C-alpha positions, 0 to 999 in steps of 0.5 A: 500500500505504501509503495502504491501511494509513493507512486501516486496510486489513488485509494480506490485503485489500491482497494480494487487491486487488493480485492483481486489478489489471489493468494497462493494455496496452502500458504496461511490459507483459511478454510472451514472444516466440515464441523465448522472448525477454522483451519489455517492451511500452511502446508506448502513449506516449513522452516524453523522460522516459519513454524515459529511465526505461525505458532506465535500467530495462533498463540495470539488469537482469541475467541476460539474454543480450542487452538490446535497445532498439526505440525509435520516434519520440516525437511532438508534441515541437515544434521541438526534437524532433530534439534530444530524440531525439539526446539519448536516444541519447547517454544510452544506455550501450554497457556495459549495452545490446547493440543499438539498433533505431530506427523512424521518421524522428525515432527515427533521431536516437536512433541517431545520438546512440548511434553514437559509443558503439556499434559500427555493427552494433549500431545499426540504423535502420528506416523500414520496420516489416516490415524491422524485424520481420524483423531482430528475428526473426533477431537475437533469441533466448531469454533476450534482453530487448527493450524496445519503446517509442514514441509511440502513433502509431508502432503498435509493438505490431505489432512486439511481436505479430509477435515473439510469432508 
């Protein structure tokens, strides 16, 4: 907006331009689940920095029954990959997040990192995507907000699609 104004674009044209923006799918895309849950589909990519930022965004939201994280592996991080996942888990606030579901062998370290601050039943790790989907379908409801975030290779958009059916 500031750049447009700097180039002399009027407010009406800026509004019109903003109204036609098409965001890239699976990048902080807000969709609704079949039960009325709000799902933030951020399954396109994940790095420690982007996961931390997305988690902080969810932590700061209010007005939802439960705030739920569904976090998958962050791929291609090199020899410190387990440490990066563990650290993400340690950063998640049990005061501001209700449940954590992880998917994948690396994301399991997120759960391990969070386990010291969360009751055991509120941190669940899965290696089977269908079992993760089944658990999410039975444990979420209208007015929950769910963040789904992982590296592209984890294909967590399949979880989002299943929650929409």
